[in-house]
C-alpha positions as semicolon CSV with decimal commas, in nm:
position;residue;x (nm);y (nm);z (nm)
1;M;0,168;3,055;-0,572
2;K;-0,103;2,812;-0,462
3;T;-0,009;2,522;-0,237
4;E;-0,221;2,212;-0,194
5;T;-0,337;2,118;0,151
6;L;-0,236;1,786;0,298
7;R;-0,511;1,526;0,299
8;K;-0,530;1,196;0,479
9;Y;-0,527;0,872;0,279
10;E;-0,539;0,500;0,342
11;L;-0,333;0,261;0,133
12;M;-0,430;-0,105;0,147
13;I;-0,189;-0,353;-0,012
14;V;-0,236;-0,728;-0,050
15;V;0,073;-0,949;-0,049
16;D;0,094;-1,325;-0,114
17;A;0,057;-1,498;0,225
18;K;0,296;-1,775;0,115
19;L;0,590;-1,533;0,118
20;A;0,821;-1,549;0,418
21;N;0,751;-1,300;0,699
22;E;1,070;-1,108;0,620
23;E;0,976;-1,077;0,254
24;R;0,623;-0,957;0,337
25;E;0,771;-0,696;0,573
26;T;1,011;-0,590;0,298
27;V;0,717;-0,533;0,063
28;R;0,542;-0,326;0,332
29;R;0,857;-0,118;0,384
30;E;0,889;-0,066;0,007
31;A;0,529;0,060;-0,005
32;T;0,593;0,307;0,278
33;E;0,910;0,425;0,101
34;I;0,707;0,486;-0,217
35;V;0,471;0,707;-0,015
36;T;0,763;0,891;0,148
37;K;0,940;0,951;-0,185
38;A;0,619;1,112;-0,316
39;D;0,640;1,363;-0,027
40;G;0,383;1,177;0,179
41;K;0,405;1,146;0,556
42;V;0,334;0,794;0,683
43;L;0,122;0,811;0,999
44;N;0,069;0,440;1,063
45;S;0,162;0,110;0,900
46;Q;0,025;-0,222;1,024
47;V;-0,099;-0,569;0,935
48;W;-0,474;-0,551;0,882
49;L;-0,551;-0,917;0,805
50;E;-0,313;-1,210;0,807
51;K;-0,364;-1,511;0,578
52;Q;-0,706;-1,415;0,446
53;K;-0,844;-1,662;0,191
54;F;-0,960;-1,501;-0,137
55;S;-1,296;-1,581;-0,292
56;F;-1,111;-1,609;-0,625
57;S;-0,745;-1,639;-0,727
58;I;-0,543;-1,322;-0,766
59;K;-0,229;-1,373;-0,976
60;K;-0,251;-1,748;-0,904
61;C;-0,259;-1,691;-0,526
62;A;-0,535;-1,830;-0,303
63;E;-0,470;-1,621;0,010
64;G;-0,299;-1,299;0,106
65;T;-0,188;-1,072;0,387
66;Y;-0,341;-0,725;0,398
67;Y;-0,141;-0,423;0,512
68;L;-0,295;-0,086;0,598
69;I;-0,084;0,227;0,562
70;N;-0,227;0,563;0,672
71;F;-0,054;0,870;0,533
72;E;-0,089;1,241;0,461
73;G;-0,006;1,390;0,126
74;E;-0,106;1,621;-0,154
75;G;-0,352;1,508;-0,417
76;A;-0,085;1,537;-0,687
77;A;0,124;1,271;-0,510
78;I;-0,135;0,995;-0,555
79;A;-0,069;0,931;-0,926
80;P;0,306;0,865;-0,878
81;I;0,232;0,646;-0,575
82;R;-0,012;0,435;-0,778
83;S;0,224;0,402;-1,074
84;N;0,515;0,293;-0,851
85;L;0,299;0,041;-0,664
86;K;0,194;-0,114;-0,997
87;L;0,561;-0,185;-1,071
88;N;0,604;-0,402;-0,760
89;E;0,520;-0,756;-0,871
90;R;0,494;-0,884;-0,513
91;I;0,193;-0,660;-0,446
92;L;-0,112;-0,854;-0,563
93;R;-0,360;-0,566;-0,526
94;F;-0,370;-0,219;-0,376
95;V;-0,617;0,062;-0,327
96;V;-0,565;0,424;-0,219
97;T;-0,863;0,592;-0,052
98;K;-0,899;0,954;0,061
99;I;-1,026;0,965;0,419
100;G;-0,996;1,332;0,509
């Protein structure tokens, strides 16, 4: 039986900056839970940019807060993470990047 090695990934999510602090933190927690449920291990979760103005509107929002989540996981876990993040309407944009 072949097992996949754990790789390091970065997940960047963008949340509407007009949401209350508690609601933005809830969205960040939900994103980390999505990673954990896909057998990922969250290494770090932090605010990357607060109230950054967009060059164009995203889902009728002019500015957003960026969160950076570093995690380890198998390559097969990325597809379920992406599909679950798409279901969260409070996440304006996200990107998952392999870093290791």
